[in-house]
A tleap script that builds the chain and sets N, CA, C and O, in Angstrom:
source leaprc.protein.ff14SB
mol = sequence {
  NMET HIE PRO ASP ASP VAL ASP ARG LEU THR
  VAL LEU GLU GLU SER LEU TRP ARG PRO GLU
  THR ARG PHE ASP ARG ASP HIE LEU ARG GLU
  VAL TYR ALA ASP ASP PHE ASP GLU PHE GLY
  ARG SER GLY ARG HIE TRP SER ARG GLU ALA
  SER THR GLU SER GLU PRO GLU ALA PHE GLU
  THR VAL LEU PRO LEU PRO HIE LEU ARG ILE
  ARG ASP LEU GLY PRO ASP ALA ALA LEU LEU
  THR TYR ARG SER GLU THR THR TYR PRO GLU
  GLU GLY VAL THR LEU VAL ALA ASN ARG SER
  SER VAL TRP GLN ARG ILE ASP GLY THR TRP
  ARG LEU ARG PHE HIE GLN GLY THR PRO THR
  CHIE
}
set mol.1.N position { 12.671 1.964 -10.993 }
set mol.1.CA position { 13.332 2.400 -10.408 }
set mol.1.C position { 12.912 1.246 -8.751 }
set mol.1.O position { 11.768 0.977 -8.386 }
set mol.2.N position { 14.300 0.747 -8.004 }
set mol.2.CA position { 13.961 -0.033 -6.932 }
set mol.2.C position { 13.134 0.753 -6.152 }
set mol.2.O position { 12.927 1.916 -6.496 }
set mol.3.N position { 12.478 0.157 -4.851 }
set mol.3.CA position { 11.912 0.571 -4.173 }
set mol.3.C position { 12.752 0.931 -2.671 }
set mol.3.O position { 12.274 1.504 -1.692 }
set mol.4.N position { 13.694 0.571 -2.787 }
set mol.4.CA position { 14.591 0.970 -1.644 }
set mol.4.C position { 14.985 2.433 -1.703 }
set mol.4.O position { 15.130 3.063 -0.655 }
set mol.5.N position { 15.186 3.066 -3.028 }
set mol.5.CA position { 15.311 4.358 -4.052 }
set mol.5.C position { 14.370 5.015 -3.964 }
set mol.5.O position { 14.559 6.204 -3.706 }
set mol.6.N position { 12.976 4.529 -4.139 }
set mol.6.CA position { 11.967 5.298 -3.882 }
set mol.6.C position { 12.220 5.905 -2.385 }
set mol.6.O position { 12.364 7.103 -2.144 }
set mol.7.N position { 12.243 4.934 -1.507 }
set mol.7.CA position { 12.013 5.485 -0.043 }
set mol.7.C position { 13.083 6.562 0.010 }
set mol.7.O position { 12.820 7.765 0.021 }
set mol.8.N position { 14.523 5.960 0.047 }
set mol.8.CA position { 15.540 6.702 0.541 }
set mol.8.C position { 15.277 8.623 -0.567 }
set mol.8.O position { 15.418 9.671 0.063 }
set mol.9.N position { 15.031 8.647 -1.629 }
set mol.9.CA position { 14.422 9.660 -2.213 }
set mol.9.C position { 13.444 10.559 -1.308 }
set mol.9.O position { 13.693 11.719 -0.980 }
set mol.10.N position { 12.256 9.814 -0.946 }
set mol.10.CA position { 11.578 10.338 -0.487 }
set mol.10.C position { 12.077 11.235 1.215 }
set mol.10.O position { 11.874 12.372 1.640 }
set mol.11.N position { 12.618 10.305 1.644 }
set mol.11.CA position { 13.155 11.116 3.029 }
set mol.11.C position { 14.152 12.035 2.706 }
set mol.11.O position { 14.174 13.095 3.332 }
set mol.12.N position { 15.053 11.799 1.766 }
set mol.12.CA position { 15.967 12.892 1.648 }
set mol.12.C position { 15.420 14.222 0.883 }
set mol.12.O position { 16.160 15.177 1.119 }
set mol.13.N position { 14.430 14.516 0.110 }
set mol.13.CA position { 13.232 15.104 0.018 }
set mol.13.C position { 12.982 15.811 1.105 }
set mol.13.O position { 13.539 16.856 1.442 }
set mol.14.N position { 11.734 14.964 1.918 }
set mol.14.CA position { 11.500 15.671 3.109 }
set mol.14.C position { 12.110 15.790 4.053 }
set mol.14.O position { 11.469 16.070 5.065 }
set mol.15.N position { 13.640 15.634 4.177 }
set mol.15.CA position { 14.410 16.402 5.335 }
set mol.15.C position { 14.900 17.629 4.586 }
set mol.15.O position { 15.818 18.193 5.181 }
set mol.16.N position { 14.578 18.130 3.571 }
set mol.16.CA position { 15.100 19.329 3.514 }
set mol.16.C position { 13.260 20.587 3.971 }
set mol.16.O position { 13.336 21.799 3.767 }
set mol.17.N position { 12.212 20.096 4.408 }
set mol.17.CA position { 11.135 20.239 4.299 }
set mol.17.C position { 11.069 20.326 5.677 }
set mol.17.O position { 10.174 21.126 5.951 }
set mol.18.N position { 11.746 19.753 6.977 }
set mol.18.CA position { 11.973 19.345 8.410 }
set mol.18.C position { 12.643 20.373 9.080 }
set mol.18.O position { 13.801 19.955 9.054 }
set mol.19.N position { 12.669 21.580 9.735 }
set mol.19.CA position { 13.547 22.616 10.386 }
set mol.19.C position { 14.669 21.942 10.953 }
set mol.19.O position { 15.772 22.403 10.656 }
set mol.20.N position { 14.620 20.886 11.755 }
set mol.20.CA position { 15.846 20.077 12.106 }
set mol.20.C position { 17.056 19.747 10.969 }
set mol.20.O position { 18.279 19.824 11.081 }
set mol.21.N position { 16.483 19.477 10.202 }
set mol.21.CA position { 17.458 19.007 8.580 }
set mol.21.C position { 17.688 20.360 7.737 }
set mol.21.O position { 18.817 20.677 7.363 }
set mol.22.N position { 16.845 20.935 7.533 }
set mol.22.CA position { 16.779 22.048 6.228 }
set mol.22.C position { 17.958 22.633 6.848 }
set mol.22.O position { 18.988 22.569 6.176 }
set mol.23.N position { 18.050 23.424 8.468 }
set mol.23.CA position { 18.835 24.141 8.791 }
set mol.23.C position { 20.361 23.408 9.150 }
set mol.23.O position { 21.355 24.110 9.339 }
set mol.24.N position { 20.401 22.137 9.206 }
set mol.24.CA position { 22.056 21.703 9.747 }
set mol.24.C position { 22.620 21.896 8.248 }
set mol.24.O position { 22.150 21.416 7.216 }
set mol.25.N position { 23.648 22.648 8.386 }
set mol.25.CA position { 25.001 22.454 7.482 }
set mol.25.C position { 25.399 21.359 6.945 }
set mol.25.O position { 25.482 21.018 5.765 }
set mol.26.N position { 25.685 20.732 8.098 }
set mol.26.CA position { 26.702 19.386 7.894 }
set mol.26.C position { 25.761 18.495 6.532 }
set mol.26.O position { 26.195 18.252 5.406 }
set mol.27.N position { 24.327 18.127 7.114 }
set mol.27.CA position { 23.257 17.546 6.339 }
set mol.27.C position { 22.951 18.119 5.091 }
set mol.27.O position { 22.563 17.420 4.155 }
set mol.28.N position { 23.084 19.245 5.012 }
set mol.28.CA position { 23.122 19.980 3.225 }
set mol.28.C position { 23.986 19.999 2.699 }
set mol.28.O position { 23.752 19.827 1.503 }
set mol.29.N position { 25.593 20.197 3.034 }
set mol.29.CA position { 26.541 19.519 2.480 }
set mol.29.C position { 26.621 18.051 1.800 }
set mol.29.O position { 27.196 17.760 0.751 }
set mol.30.N position { 25.979 17.299 2.566 }
set mol.30.CA position { 26.213 15.847 2.437 }
set mol.30.C position { 25.058 15.546 1.263 }
set mol.30.O position { 25.109 14.694 0.376 }
set mol.31.N position { 23.985 16.531 1.544 }
set mol.31.CA position { 22.717 16.228 0.347 }
set mol.31.C position { 22.959 16.760 -0.832 }
set mol.31.O position { 22.877 16.051 -1.835 }
set mol.32.N position { 23.345 18.272 -0.930 }
set mol.32.CA position { 24.009 18.716 -2.065 }
set mol.32.C position { 24.818 18.314 -3.014 }
set mol.32.O position { 25.859 17.915 -2.492 }
set mol.33.N position { 24.845 18.220 -4.233 }
set mol.33.CA position { 25.660 18.194 -5.141 }
set mol.33.C position { 26.697 19.300 -5.084 }
set mol.33.O position { 26.303 20.388 -4.664 }
set mol.34.N position { 27.729 19.201 -5.378 }
set mol.34.CA position { 28.889 19.955 -5.458 }
set mol.34.C position { 28.841 21.696 -6.483 }
set mol.34.O position { 29.409 22.786 -6.408 }
set mol.35.N position { 27.728 20.992 -7.424 }
set mol.35.CA position { 27.379 21.778 -8.492 }
set mol.35.C position { 25.675 22.389 -8.062 }
set mol.35.O position { 25.164 23.262 -8.764 }
set mol.36.N position { 25.016 21.869 -6.988 }
set mol.36.CA position { 23.837 22.290 -6.876 }
set mol.36.C position { 23.453 23.702 -7.137 }
set mol.36.O position { 24.202 24.653 -6.913 }
set mol.37.N position { 22.196 23.799 -7.643 }
set mol.37.CA position { 21.669 25.061 -8.087 }
set mol.37.C position { 20.203 25.189 -7.788 }
set mol.37.O position { 19.534 24.312 -8.334 }
set mol.38.N position { 19.583 25.983 -7.123 }
set mol.38.CA position { 17.632 26.360 -6.896 }
set mol.38.C position { 17.585 27.680 -7.562 }
set mol.38.O position { 18.394 28.601 -7.458 }
set mol.39.N position { 16.576 27.620 -8.216 }
set mol.39.CA position { 15.504 28.629 -8.688 }
set mol.39.C position { 14.417 28.756 -7.442 }
set mol.39.O position { 13.730 27.736 -7.392 }
set mol.40.N position { 14.200 29.365 -6.800 }
set mol.40.CA position { 13.377 29.310 -5.893 }
set mol.40.C position { 12.007 29.996 -5.940 }
set mol.40.O position { 11.789 30.825 -6.824 }
set mol.41.N position { 11.045 29.678 -5.002 }
set mol.41.CA position { 9.541 29.945 -5.544 }
set mol.41.C position { 9.426 31.429 -5.189 }
set mol.41.O position { 8.251 31.793 -5.242 }
set mol.42.N position { 10.381 32.512 -4.804 }
set mol.42.CA position { 10.511 33.840 -5.053 }
set mol.42.C position { 11.056 34.408 -6.476 }
set mol.42.O position { 10.860 35.542 -6.914 }
set mol.43.N position { 11.928 33.152 -7.219 }
set mol.43.CA position { 12.649 33.481 -8.422 }
set mol.43.C position { 14.198 33.759 -8.196 }
set mol.43.O position { 15.076 34.050 -9.008 }
set mol.44.N position { 14.233 33.590 -6.959 }
set mol.44.CA position { 15.770 33.780 -6.634 }
set mol.44.C position { 16.416 32.910 -6.733 }
set mol.44.O position { 15.858 31.827 -6.559 }
set mol.45.N position { 18.012 32.898 -7.082 }
set mol.45.CA position { 18.559 31.903 -7.635 }
set mol.45.C position { 19.515 31.535 -5.942 }
set mol.45.O position { 19.853 32.232 -4.985 }
set mol.46.N position { 19.650 30.086 -6.306 }
set mol.46.CA position { 20.423 29.467 -4.774 }
set mol.46.C position { 21.621 28.856 -5.246 }
set mol.46.O position { 21.700 27.871 -5.981 }
set mol.47.N position { 22.694 29.642 -4.675 }
set mol.47.CA position { 23.857 28.477 -4.872 }
set mol.47.C position { 23.777 27.501 -3.695 }
set mol.47.O position { 23.038 27.502 -2.711 }
set mol.48.N position { 24.898 26.543 -4.136 }
set mol.48.CA position { 25.361 25.381 -3.214 }
set mol.48.C position { 25.169 26.213 -1.524 }
set mol.48.O position { 24.404 26.098 -0.566 }
set mol.49.N position { 26.581 27.218 -1.958 }
set mol.49.CA position { 26.960 27.746 -0.738 }
set mol.49.C position { 25.532 28.719 -0.160 }
set mol.49.O position { 25.263 28.495 1.021 }
set mol.50.N position { 24.896 29.438 -0.653 }
set mol.50.CA position { 23.851 30.006 -0.482 }
set mol.50.C position { 22.762 29.393 0.101 }
set mol.50.O position { 22.057 29.910 0.967 }
set mol.51.N position { 22.642 28.448 -0.305 }
set mol.51.CA position { 21.834 27.577 0.782 }
set mol.51.C position { 22.015 26.889 2.024 }
set mol.51.O position { 21.302 26.820 3.026 }
set mol.52.N position { 23.286 26.326 1.694 }
set mol.52.CA position { 23.673 25.652 3.151 }
set mol.52.C position { 23.878 26.730 4.488 }
set mol.52.O position { 23.570 26.540 5.665 }
set mol.53.N position { 24.656 28.197 3.705 }
set mol.53.CA position { 24.553 29.328 5.276 }
set mol.53.C position { 23.693 29.809 4.739 }
set mol.53.O position { 24.064 30.957 4.492 }
set mol.54.N position { 22.306 29.601 4.220 }
set mol.54.CA position { 20.629 30.609 5.105 }
set mol.54.C position { 20.687 30.072 6.594 }
set mol.54.O position { 21.020 28.980 7.055 }
set mol.55.N position { 20.142 31.500 7.302 }
set mol.55.CA position { 19.824 31.462 8.326 }
set mol.55.C position { 18.569 30.746 9.064 }
set mol.55.O position { 17.494 31.199 8.672 }
set mol.56.N position { 18.473 29.779 9.997 }
set mol.56.CA position { 17.292 29.356 10.244 }
set mol.56.C position { 16.101 30.591 10.624 }
set mol.56.O position { 16.225 31.647 11.243 }
set mol.57.N position { 15.002 30.000 10.013 }
set mol.57.CA position { 13.548 30.343 10.173 }
set mol.57.C position { 12.559 29.744 10.598 }
set mol.57.O position { 12.619 28.582 10.198 }
set mol.58.N position { 11.664 29.923 11.208 }
set mol.58.CA position { 10.364 29.117 11.458 }
set mol.58.C position { 9.627 28.647 10.597 }
set mol.58.O position { 9.378 29.552 9.801 }
set mol.59.N position { 9.058 27.582 10.266 }
set mol.59.CA position { 8.194 27.207 9.044 }
set mol.59.C position { 7.981 25.942 9.317 }
set mol.59.O position { 8.870 25.175 9.687 }
set mol.60.N position { 6.192 25.477 9.073 }
set mol.60.CA position { 5.577 24.396 9.350 }
set mol.60.C position { 5.500 23.858 7.585 }
set mol.60.O position { 5.082 24.570 6.672 }
set mol.61.N position { 6.010 22.468 7.442 }
set mol.61.CA position { 5.335 22.346 5.871 }
set mol.61.C position { 4.220 20.762 5.953 }
set mol.61.O position { 4.287 19.955 6.880 }
set mol.62.N position { 3.484 20.667 5.026 }
set mol.62.CA position { 2.814 19.758 4.670 }
set mol.62.C position { 3.536 18.387 4.574 }
set mol.62.O position { 4.191 18.175 3.554 }
set mol.63.N position { 3.484 17.509 5.465 }
set mol.63.CA position { 4.304 16.018 5.483 }
set mol.63.C position { 3.679 15.118 5.280 }
set mol.63.O position { 2.610 15.718 5.168 }
set mol.64.N position { 3.378 13.910 5.098 }
set mol.64.CA position { 4.168 13.793 3.630 }
set mol.64.C position { 3.852 14.813 2.503 }
set mol.64.O position { 2.795 15.444 2.471 }
set mol.65.N position { 4.795 14.926 1.624 }
set mol.65.CA position { 4.579 16.119 0.718 }
set mol.65.C position { 3.399 15.594 -0.181 }
set mol.65.O position { 3.266 14.412 -0.499 }
set mol.66.N position { 2.663 16.488 -0.504 }
set mol.66.CA position { 1.666 16.280 -1.510 }
set mol.66.C position { 2.254 16.105 -2.503 }
set mol.66.O position { 3.386 16.504 -2.774 }
set mol.67.N position { 1.106 15.113 -3.533 }
set mol.67.CA position { 1.498 14.736 -4.999 }
set mol.67.C position { 3.021 14.189 -5.451 }
set mol.67.O position { 3.436 14.299 -6.604 }
set mol.68.N position { 3.853 13.528 -4.258 }
set mol.68.CA position { 4.984 13.240 -4.598 }
set mol.68.C position { 5.075 12.438 -5.739 }
set mol.68.O position { 4.617 11.309 -5.562 }
set mol.69.N position { 5.461 12.631 -6.702 }
set mol.69.CA position { 5.887 11.767 -8.059 }
set mol.69.C position { 7.240 11.602 -7.917 }
set mol.69.O position { 7.999 12.522 -7.616 }
set mol.70.N position { 7.686 10.096 -8.187 }
set mol.70.CA position { 8.895 10.155 -8.791 }
set mol.70.C position { 9.165 9.384 -9.795 }
set mol.70.O position { 8.695 8.246 -9.810 }
set mol.71.N position { 9.897 9.801 -10.736 }
set mol.71.CA position { 10.341 9.559 -11.912 }
set mol.71.C position { 11.771 9.164 -12.191 }
set mol.71.O position { 12.738 9.755 -11.709 }
set mol.72.N position { 11.850 7.969 -13.122 }
set mol.72.CA position { 13.283 7.358 -12.857 }
set mol.72.C position { 13.470 7.787 -14.463 }
set mol.72.O position { 12.842 7.458 -15.470 }
set mol.73.N position { 15.067 9.019 -14.163 }
set mol.73.CA position { 15.712 9.397 -15.072 }
set mol.73.C position { 16.892 8.648 -16.058 }
set mol.73.O position { 17.380 9.107 -17.091 }
set mol.74.N position { 17.179 7.380 -15.416 }
set mol.74.CA position { 17.893 6.561 -15.849 }
set mol.74.C position { 17.938 5.686 -14.375 }
set mol.74.O position { 17.188 5.417 -13.437 }
set mol.75.N position { 19.563 5.392 -14.900 }
set mol.75.CA position { 19.735 3.738 -13.673 }
set mol.75.C position { 20.646 4.628 -12.465 }
set mol.75.O position { 21.173 4.024 -11.531 }
set mol.76.N position { 20.739 5.922 -12.595 }
set mol.76.CA position { 21.298 7.074 -11.407 }
set mol.76.C position { 20.990 8.320 -11.652 }
set mol.76.O position { 21.737 9.298 -11.631 }
set mol.77.N position { 19.608 8.253 -11.942 }
set mol.77.CA position { 19.198 10.072 -11.815 }
set mol.77.C position { 17.499 10.064 -11.714 }
set mol.77.O position { 16.883 9.349 -12.504 }
set mol.78.N position { 16.810 10.833 -10.777 }
set mol.78.CA position { 15.464 10.404 -10.956 }
set mol.78.C position { 15.018 11.846 -10.618 }
set mol.78.O position { 15.712 12.590 -9.925 }
set mol.79.N position { 14.079 12.127 -11.031 }
set mol.79.CA position { 13.046 13.924 -11.263 }
set mol.79.C position { 11.948 13.543 -9.818 }
set mol.79.O position { 11.311 12.496 -9.937 }
set mol.80.N position { 11.826 14.004 -9.073 }
set mol.80.CA position { 10.457 14.398 -8.355 }
set mol.80.C position { 10.265 15.542 -8.244 }
set mol.80.O position { 11.112 16.422 -8.086 }
set mol.81.N position { 8.750 15.682 -8.340 }
set mol.81.CA position { 7.590 16.545 -8.331 }
set mol.81.C position { 6.977 16.473 -7.389 }
set mol.81.O position { 6.857 15.309 -7.007 }
set mol.82.N position { 6.256 17.560 -6.482 }
set mol.82.CA position { 5.102 17.495 -5.857 }
set mol.82.C position { 4.954 19.068 -5.096 }
set mol.82.O position { 5.929 19.792 -4.891 }
set mol.83.N position { 3.739 19.373 -4.783 }
set mol.83.CA position { 3.206 20.635 -4.496 }
set mol.83.C position { 3.732 20.943 -2.821 }
set mol.83.O position { 3.641 20.089 -1.939 }
set mol.84.N position { 4.258 22.259 -2.620 }
set mol.84.CA position { 4.671 22.333 -0.840 }
set mol.84.C position { 3.629 23.271 -0.748 }
set mol.84.O position { 3.267 24.192 -1.480 }
set mol.85.N position { 3.311 22.911 0.111 }
set mol.85.CA position { 2.419 24.149 1.336 }
set mol.85.C position { 3.572 24.386 2.767 }
set mol.85.O position { 3.966 23.614 3.641 }
set mol.86.N position { 3.776 25.489 2.541 }
set mol.86.CA position { 4.655 26.030 3.819 }
set mol.86.C position { 3.904 27.236 4.884 }
set mol.86.O position { 3.624 28.365 4.481 }
set mol.87.N position { 3.755 26.960 5.705 }
set mol.87.CA position { 3.346 28.024 6.502 }
set mol.87.C position { 4.317 29.049 7.542 }
set mol.87.O position { 4.635 28.494 8.594 }
set mol.88.N position { 4.720 30.197 7.398 }
set mol.88.CA position { 5.704 30.982 8.374 }
set mol.88.C position { 4.526 31.504 9.120 }
set mol.88.O position { 3.477 31.988 8.693 }
set mol.89.N position { 5.059 31.235 10.667 }
set mol.89.CA position { 4.134 31.523 11.671 }
set mol.89.C position { 4.229 33.200 12.170 }
set mol.89.O position { 3.384 33.896 12.732 }
set mol.90.N position { 5.606 33.515 11.717 }
set mol.90.CA position { 6.098 34.499 12.102 }
set mol.90.C position { 5.645 35.433 11.595 }
set mol.90.O position { 5.411 36.379 12.348 }
set mol.91.N position { 5.249 35.629 9.799 }
set mol.91.CA position { 4.690 36.238 8.937 }
set mol.91.C position { 3.392 35.822 8.811 }
set mol.91.O position { 2.870 36.464 7.899 }
set mol.92.N position { 2.429 34.838 9.435 }
set mol.92.CA position { 1.223 34.507 9.324 }
set mol.92.C position { 0.386 34.249 7.734 }
set mol.92.O position { -0.740 34.610 7.391 }
set mol.93.N position { 1.470 33.461 6.950 }
set mol.93.CA position { 1.271 33.496 5.878 }
set mol.93.C position { 1.544 31.733 5.000 }
set mol.93.O position { 2.408 30.907 5.295 }
set mol.94.N position { 0.717 31.650 4.150 }
set mol.94.CA position { 0.991 29.809 4.057 }
set mol.94.C position { 1.403 30.252 2.351 }
set mol.94.O position { 0.670 30.873 1.581 }
set mol.95.N position { 2.454 29.851 2.135 }
set mol.95.CA position { 2.844 29.671 0.702 }
set mol.95.C position { 2.332 28.062 0.096 }
set mol.95.O position { 2.077 27.109 0.832 }
set mol.96.N position { 2.276 28.054 -1.085 }
set mol.96.CA position { 1.824 27.158 -2.246 }
set mol.96.C position { 3.054 27.360 -3.602 }
set mol.96.O position { 3.412 28.383 -4.187 }
set mol.97.N position { 3.443 26.035 -3.758 }
set mol.97.CA position { 4.355 25.842 -4.848 }
set mol.97.C position { 4.817 24.303 -5.670 }
set mol.97.O position { 5.326 23.252 -5.278 }
set mol.98.N position { 4.456 24.690 -6.664 }
set mol.98.CA position { 4.941 23.051 -7.431 }
set mol.98.C position { 6.406 23.121 -7.369 }
set mol.98.O position { 7.153 24.032 -7.725 }
set mol.99.N position { 6.637 22.115 -6.910 }
set mol.99.CA position { 8.049 21.768 -6.834 }
set mol.99.C position { 8.658 20.674 -7.993 }
set mol.99.O position { 8.023 19.815 -8.605 }
set mol.100.N position { 9.806 20.936 -8.064 }
set mol.100.CA position { 10.312 19.756 -8.941 }
set mol.100.C position { 12.275 20.039 -8.282 }
set mol.100.O position { 12.849 21.045 -7.865 }
set mol.101.N position { 12.697 18.725 -8.474 }
set mol.101.CA position { 13.497 17.995 -7.493 }
set mol.101.C position { 14.848 17.139 -8.602 }
set mol.101.O position { 14.744 15.918 -8.484 }
set mol.102.N position { 15.645 17.428 -9.276 }
set mol.102.CA position { 16.913 16.395 -9.771 }
set mol.102.C position { 17.765 15.809 -9.090 }
set mol.102.O position { 18.756 16.437 -8.717 }
set mol.103.N position { 17.590 14.433 -8.750 }
set mol.103.CA position { 18.885 13.468 -7.787 }
set mol.103.C position { 19.692 13.101 -8.762 }
set mol.103.O position { 19.512 13.379 -9.947 }
set mol.104.N position { 20.619 12.459 -8.311 }
set mol.104.CA position { 21.654 11.690 -9.129 }
set mol.104.C position { 22.294 11.279 -7.927 }
set mol.104.O position { 22.518 11.827 -6.848 }
set mol.105.N position { 22.595 9.823 -8.562 }
set mol.105.CA position { 23.168 9.039 -7.510 }
set mol.105.C position { 25.172 9.159 -7.866 }
set mol.105.O position { 25.919 8.630 -8.689 }
set mol.106.N position { 25.280 9.738 -7.195 }
set mol.106.CA position { 27.240 10.058 -7.183 }
set mol.106.C position { 27.995 9.269 -6.174 }
set mol.106.O position { 27.940 9.131 -4.952 }
set mol.107.N position { 28.567 8.901 -6.942 }
set mol.107.CA position { 29.571 7.496 -5.452 }
set mol.107.C position { 28.857 6.925 -4.931 }
set mol.107.O position { 29.222 6.544 -3.819 }
set mol.108.N position { 27.754 6.612 -5.292 }
set mol.108.CA position { 26.559 5.421 -4.716 }
set mol.108.C position { 26.054 6.169 -3.719 }
set mol.108.O position { 25.770 5.603 -2.663 }
set mol.109.N position { 25.884 7.332 -3.839 }
set mol.109.CA position { 24.708 8.166 -2.623 }
set mol.109.C position { 24.285 8.929 -3.327 }
set mol.109.O position { 25.153 9.355 -4.089 }
set mol.110.N position { 22.948 9.519 -3.534 }
set mol.110.CA position { 21.689 9.740 -3.827 }
set mol.110.C position { 22.285 11.629 -3.637 }
set mol.110.O position { 22.441 11.956 -2.461 }
set mol.111.N position { 22.528 12.541 -4.505 }
set mol.111.CA position { 22.082 13.877 -4.415 }
set mol.111.C position { 22.002 14.688 -4.601 }
set mol.111.O position { 23.080 14.743 -5.192 }
set mol.112.N position { 21.536 15.924 -4.700 }
set mol.112.CA position { 20.334 16.863 -5.034 }
set mol.112.C position { 21.661 17.734 -6.145 }
set mol.112.O position { 22.799 18.172 -5.977 }
set mol.113.N position { 20.667 17.626 -7.290 }
set mol.113.CA position { 21.791 18.433 -8.607 }
set mol.113.C position { 20.918 19.485 -8.598 }
set mol.113.O position { 21.568 20.488 -8.897 }
set mol.114.N position { 19.872 19.736 -8.422 }
set mol.114.CA position { 18.860 20.913 -9.167 }
set mol.114.C position { 17.185 20.805 -8.085 }
set mol.114.O position { 16.559 19.800 -7.747 }
set mol.115.N position { 16.919 22.209 -7.816 }
set mol.115.CA position { 15.392 22.225 -7.053 }
set mol.115.C position { 14.847 23.456 -8.112 }
set mol.115.O position { 15.551 24.382 -8.516 }
set mol.116.N position { 13.611 23.256 -8.408 }
set mol.116.CA position { 12.744 24.635 -8.426 }
set mol.116.C position { 11.456 24.736 -8.131 }
set mol.116.O position { 10.754 23.740 -8.310 }
set mol.117.N position { 10.967 25.748 -7.704 }
set mol.117.CA position { 9.668 26.212 -7.059 }
set mol.117.C position { 9.172 27.181 -7.804 }
set mol.117.O position { 9.779 28.252 -7.815 }
set mol.118.N position { 8.028 27.033 -8.549 }
set mol.118.CA position { 6.951 27.751 -9.340 }
set mol.118.C position { 5.943 28.018 -8.022 }
set mol.118.O position { 5.502 27.033 -7.430 }
set mol.119.N position { 5.651 29.132 -7.655 }
set mol.119.CA position { 4.266 29.910 -7.192 }
set mol.119.C position { 2.804 29.352 -7.564 }
set mol.119.O position { 2.330 29.720 -8.639 }
set mol.120.N position { 2.168 28.612 -6.860 }
set mol.120.CA position { 1.080 28.224 -7.723 }
set mol.120.C position { -0.410 28.538 -6.322 }
set mol.120.O position { 0.003 29.074 -5.294 }
set mol.121.N position { -1.710 28.258 -6.356 }
set mol.121.CA position { -2.321 28.799 -5.551 }
set mol.121.C position { -3.292 27.594 -5.021 }
set mol.121.O position { -4.111 27.810 -4.127 }
savepdb mol mol.pdb
quit
């Protein structure tokens, strides 16, 4: 995988963990593929529409993403895996999960097709 693609995918994935872009509906519509699906850490299924319409909430995530690994799945596809460590100050809780994201270059632009979070300690 080209280093520019690694850098771009890292920036895109981390944008989903920054409050200023995580709840920016225009940004999410650009990032998510039309058929985006997510199985969240809670086990809940998130469609593209549900995810882009979610209400903002306060959170802080450890960045850069711990243990980020990018695997080339072909000329226009990549699998990102990492660990998320996210604190929700209003709830006073930190949640840790193993994460995976499948990205595909569609019409020259990297788009997120699938994401999953699995609780861990």
